[in-house]
N, C-alpha and C positions, 0 to 999 in steps of 0.2 A: 596511541590508537588513532587510525585516520578517521573513521566514522562510527558513531555510537547510535543505533536505531532504538527507538522506544516505541512500542506498539502493542497491539492486541496479540497475545500469544494464543494462536487458534490451530487446533488440528483440523485439517482439510479433509473431508470425506467426499470422494468424487464418484458421481453416479451419472449414467447416461439416461436420459429420459425423452419423451417425445412432447410436442407442443401440447397435446391433450392434457398431460400431466400437470403443465403450468396452469392451463385454463381451469381445470378441475380443481386445483387448489389455490385458485385466485392469486397467482404469482405474476408479477410483471417482469417479462424477459429482459435479461441484461442489467438487472439492479439487485441491490443487496437488501433483504428484509431481516429485521431482528425479530427473533422468535423465542418462546420460552422452551424449556426443557421437554414438556409434554408434547408440544407441536413438533419438535425436533424428532422425538421417537416415533410420533404418528407418521411423519413423512418418510421416515427411513424404513418403517416396517413393511413398506410395499415396494422397496427398491433394492436393487443388487449393487453392491459396493465394487467400484472399480480399482480404487486405490485409496490408501490413508497416508498423509503426509503432514509434517510439521509446516503450518502455513502462517497466515496473517500478512498483511500487505507490506509492511516495512520489514518484517523478517524475511519475505521473499527477496526483497531488494538487497538485504544485508548478505544472504546466502550468495546471490549473484555477484556481489562485490567480493566476497571471499574466494569464489571460484576464479575471479580474475587476479587473485594473488594479493588482495588488499588486507591489511590488518584491521578487522572490524569486530564489534560487539553488539549485543542485543539485550535490552531489558524488556521482560514481558511477564506478566503474572499467571502462573499455573498452579495447580493444586498438587499436593504430593499424592498422586494417584497414578494409576496405570498410564492414562494418556499423558498426564504431566511429565512422567519419566520418558515415555516415547518422544515427546515433544524436545525435551533436553538432549536426549541421545540423538535425535535427528540433527539439531544444530551442531553438537559437537563433532558428528561424522562430517560435516561440511567446514569444520575448522572455525567455526564462529564462536567467540567468547560469550557464552551465556551468563549473564551478570545478574542472575536473580536467584536467591536461595529459597527454593520451594519449600512450603511447610503445609501441614494439615490444615485445609480450609473446609468451612461448611458447604461451599459451593464447588461442583466439579470443574476440571479444566474445560475452557471454551472449545466449542466445536463449530465448524462451518459445513454445511451440505451444499457442495457445488454440483448443480444440476446442469449437465451438458446436453444441449439439444443437437438435432442432425446438421443445423447450420453453423455449428461450432462455438455458438453463443453460450455464455455461462450465466446462470441465475443462481444467486446465493441466498441461502437461509442460514442466518448466524445465531446461535445460542452462545451468548458471551460468557457465560459462566463466571468464573473468577477473573478471567482476563479484563472484564469490564469493572473490575474493582481495584485497579491499579491506584495508588496513592502516591502523595509526595514522599512518604516514607520509603517507598520501593526505589526511589530515584536518589542515586548517590551524587551529590554536588561534585565531589572531587573527580569521579570518573568522567563527568560531563565536561569539566574544565580541562582535562587531558585530551579530549577529542578535538580534532580539527573542525569537524562538522557533526551537529546533532541532527538526525533525521526522524522526523515525526509524521504520524499519519492522521488525517482528519477523522478517521473512524474512532479514534482514541478520545476525541474530544467529547465531553460531557459534563454537565454540571456537577459539582460536589467534588469528590476525591479526584477522578481523572483530571479535572480542570487544574486542581491543585498542583498535580504531578506535571502537566503540561506547563504551567506557568513557571514552576521551579526548573524545569529543564531549559525553557527559553531564557530565564534570568542568568543561568550559570554557563550558557553556551558561548563558544567563540563565534560560531557561525551556525544558523539554523535553517535547515531545508524542511519542507513539508509537502506532502500530498494532499490534494483536496478529496481524494479517495473515491467519491460516489456522488452522483446527481442528488439523490435524495439527502445524502449527508450534508451537501451544501445548501439545500433548501432548508433543512432543520436548523442550521447555525449560520445563516447568511450574514447577520450582521456582526457577529464575533469573528467569522472567517475573514470577512472584508477588513476589519480592524487588524487582524493579524497580518494580512497580506500587505497592508499600507504601512504598518508601524513596526512589526516585530520579526518578520521573516527576511531571510536573504535570497533563498532559492525556493520557487514555488513550482510544483508539478500539477498539471491539470489536463483534462481532455477538453475538446472544444465545447461539448454540452455544458461541462462544470463551469468554465470560465465565462460563457455566455450567461449562465444563471447567476453566477455570483455578481457580476456586473450589471445584471439586468440590461444587457445589451441586445439590440435588434439584428445586429450583423457582426461579422468576425472583424471587419474594417474598424468597426467602432471600439472593438476590444483592443486592437492593436493601438489605436490612437490614445486609448486611456493609458495602457501599460507603458507606453514609451515615455511618459511623464513620470514614472516612478523608477527610482534608482535601484532596481532589483534585477534578479536573474530569473525570468519566467520561461518555463519550458512547456509548450502545449502540444499534446499529440492530437492528430486529425484523422485517424484512421487511414483510409486509402489515399487521402490527400498528403500524408507524411507527417512531418513535425516541424514546429518553428520555435526559436528561442529568441527571446528579447533580454540581452545581456547588458544592463546599463546603457541602453540605447543602440547598441549594436544589434542588428537583426541577422539571423543565419536560419536557413531553411534546408530541410532534407526530405527526399521523396521516400515514400514507403518501399518496402521490399517488393520484388516483382515475382510472379510464377511460384508462389508458395503453396504447398500443400497444407492448407489450413485445417487443423484438427480440433483445437480447443483454444479459445482466447483468454483462459485463465492465467493470470500473471503477466499479461503483455505489458500493461503499464508499469508494473512493479519492476519487471526486468529492463524496461526502457529506462526507468530512473536509476537502476543500478549501473547501466552503461554510461548514462551521462554523468553520474556523480563519480564513476571511475576517471572519466576525462577531466572533471574539475580537480580532484585531488592529485591527479598525475600531470597537471599542467598542459593538457591539450587544449586546442582551440575550441571555441563554441561550436563550430561546424564539425570538427573531429568528435567531440563529445556527442553531438546529436547522431553522427553516424555509428558510434559505439553503441548509443541507445537502441538505435534501429536494428542493428546487427544481433542484440541480445533478444530483442522482443520478436524479430522474425524467427529466431530459433525456437523460442518457447511456444509460439502459436503452432508449431508444427509436431507437437507431442502432447499427450495428455498431462495436465498438471502444471505447477509453476516452478519446477526445477529442471534445470538444464542437465 
């Protein structure tokens, strides 16, 4: 197996809203908020569902990699309920090896309400459900050892069982890639994430806001200066400014796609990571990998949802 992803197995529920809805419900645009089941149901009660898809950040990337013809797998915790079955079916349809045996749990399968405003920004409200209870027992060391790269998401990181799963994955991996996931996620776990970046990860994906926050840097030039001194592969997306990669000192840049009919930014970073990792495992240059990432992210933002 080329890449094994481990992340939150979340069923995405996509809804269109206006800015007033965000304000009324005290939601910060373009961020992810963790909510409980009651709040999820309350929000959903006044909305019309556009689509329901098997999601989760790393899962989106893994599906993108599969669509490019790569042999990939995913580990994520779901309940043996209706949504859990839909989740598994969704991944199998995309030819992803779903490497988790679901069982009856007291907590339902995780769900993410993706609220799309007219400016195409997405604001996420996530009820983690059983996805947030992934443990080291759910992670098979032998499977990880057989994969060229293990891909993790910052969303997965939490003290307790998820951290044990995270640590076990890193310990048994040949090479580790991770997405910092979200600005609030970085701010919650800044000390731990910085330790991971410096000492345990090989490939790191972040957007400009996330990396500025992580390093507590005042400018992007300050970020570049710091990252140059680390023997890692950093990939930073910068929205309209394109993307930049620092691969063990080598710097490559790529401009953003032009004249795009942007509909929904959901999954832009996930699909960018898929394109870049496709380049890594298929021996493309750093610049070619950036271009592949940009190609996939440009496609996904011109449609609703995170599936090409």
